[in-house]
C-alpha positions as CSV (number, residue, x, y, z in Angstrom):
1,M,25.7,97.9,103.7
2,K,28.5,96.6,101.8
3,I,32.1,96.9,103.3
4,Y,34.7,94.6,100.7
5,E,34.0,92.4,98.1
6,I,36.6,90.3,96.4
7,P,34.5,89.8,92.9
8,D,33.2,86.5,92.4
9,K,34.3,84.7,95.9
10,F,33.7,87.3,99.0
11,V,31.3,90.0,99.7
12,Q,31.6,91.4,103.4
13,Q,28.6,93.3,104.6
14,W,27.1,94.9,107.8
15,N,23.9,94.4,109.5
16,P,23.5,97.3,111.9
17,E,20.4,95.6,113.6
18,V,22.0,92.6,114.8
19,R,25.3,94.4,114.8
20,A,27.2,91.6,112.8
21,I,29.5,91.7,110.2
22,I,28.1,89.0,107.4
23,D,31.0,87.3,104.8
24,T,29.2,85.8,102.0
25,V,31.7,83.2,100.4
26,Y,31.4,82.0,97.1
27,D,34.7,80.5,96.6
28,Y,37.4,80.0,99.4
29,N,40.1,79.8,97.2
30,I,41.6,83.4,97.6
31,S,45.1,84.4,98.9
32,L,46.5,84.9,102.2
33,T,46.8,88.8,101.4
34,E,43.0,88.7,100.0
35,F,42.0,87.2,103.2
36,K,43.9,89.7,105.4
37,N,42.5,92.7,103.5
38,V,39.0,91.7,103.7
39,V,38.8,90.3,107.3
40,M,41.8,92.0,109.2
41,I,42.0,95.5,107.7
42,N,38.4,96.2,106.1
43,G,36.5,93.9,108.7
44,L,37.9,94.4,111.9
45,N,38.3,97.9,111.5
46,F,34.7,98.5,110.6
47,A,33.8,96.1,113.3
48,R,35.5,98.4,116.3
49,A,34.5,101.6,114.6
50,N,30.6,100.4,114.6
51,N,30.9,98.3,117.8
52,A,30.2,94.7,116.4
53,H,29.2,91.8,118.3
54,A,28.9,88.4,116.3
55,W,30.5,87.9,112.8
56,I,28.5,85.8,110.3
57,V,30.1,83.3,107.8
58,D,27.4,82.2,104.8
59,S,28.8,79.7,103.2
60,S,25.5,78.0,101.9
61,F,27.0,78.4,98.2
62,A,30.5,78.4,98.6
63,K,32.9,75.9,96.8
64,G,36.2,74.9,97.8
65,E,38.5,75.4,101.3
66,F,40.8,78.0,102.6
67,S,44.1,77.1,102.2
68,P,46.2,75.6,105.2
69,E,48.1,78.7,105.3
70,I,44.4,80.8,105.9
71,Q,43.6,78.1,108.2
72,K,46.3,78.4,110.7
73,Y,46.4,82.4,110.4
74,I,42.4,82.3,111.4
75,T,43.6,80.1,114.5
76,H,46.3,82.1,115.7
77,E,45.7,85.4,114.4
78,V,42.0,85.9,113.9
79,F,39.9,84.6,116.4
80,P,42.2,86.2,119.1
81,A,41.8,89.7,117.1
82,F,38.3,89.2,117.4
83,I,38.3,88.6,121.0
84,L,40.0,91.8,121.6
85,K,37.5,94.0,119.1
86,G,34.7,92.9,121.1
87,I,33.3,90.0,118.6
88,Y,32.0,87.4,121.0
89,Y,29.8,85.2,118.7
90,F,30.7,83.4,115.6
91,L,28.3,82.1,113.2
92,T,28.7,79.6,110.4
93,I,26.5,78.4,107.7
94,N,27.3,75.0,105.9
95,S,27.8,75.1,102.4
96,K,24.9,73.5,100.2
97,I,27.1,72.5,97.2
98,A,30.4,71.7,98.3
99,S,31.1,68.8,101.2
100,S,35.0,70.0,101.1
101,T,34.0,72.9,102.1
102,R,33.0,71.8,105.6
103,K,36.6,71.1,106.1
104,T,36.9,74.9,106.7
105,V,34.0,75.4,108.3
106,N,34.9,72.7,111.0
107,E,38.2,74.0,111.3
108,F,36.4,77.7,112.3
109,K,34.7,75.8,115.1
110,T,37.3,74.0,116.6
111,S,39.5,77.2,116.5
112,A,36.8,79.7,117.8
113,N,35.9,77.4,120.6
114,L,39.4,77.4,121.9
115,R,39.9,81.2,121.6
116,G,36.7,81.6,124.0
117,L,34.2,82.7,121.2
118,Q,30.4,81.4,121.1
119,Q,30.6,79.1,117.9
120,I,27.4,78.5,116.2
121,E,26.7,76.0,113.3
122,V,23.8,76.4,110.8
123,V,23.5,73.4,108.6
């Protein structure tokens, strides 16, 4: 079930069988406002209402990387909010096409572990 979309950049879906939000990223070049809308407003509200336990970020065909501003926001706002809303597992799938995207995924991994999330990386 689709929750939210930024055309040609980001699709957010719900998988009720595994109680997970799945973000499929095609282009990491989005604004902080767009990011907040997709993750903090739409995604987390849906996750809370549906008792989600996992958040999956599929970057297999993504290009680019999040801005430093978004990466900082993820560390200081998103991961603590995940814990408060009951998200305990954070899974990332690396890009097959852009090595620069791995920087963003590695930032996720470091931040998630520091915040108490179980982070799983799929390469």
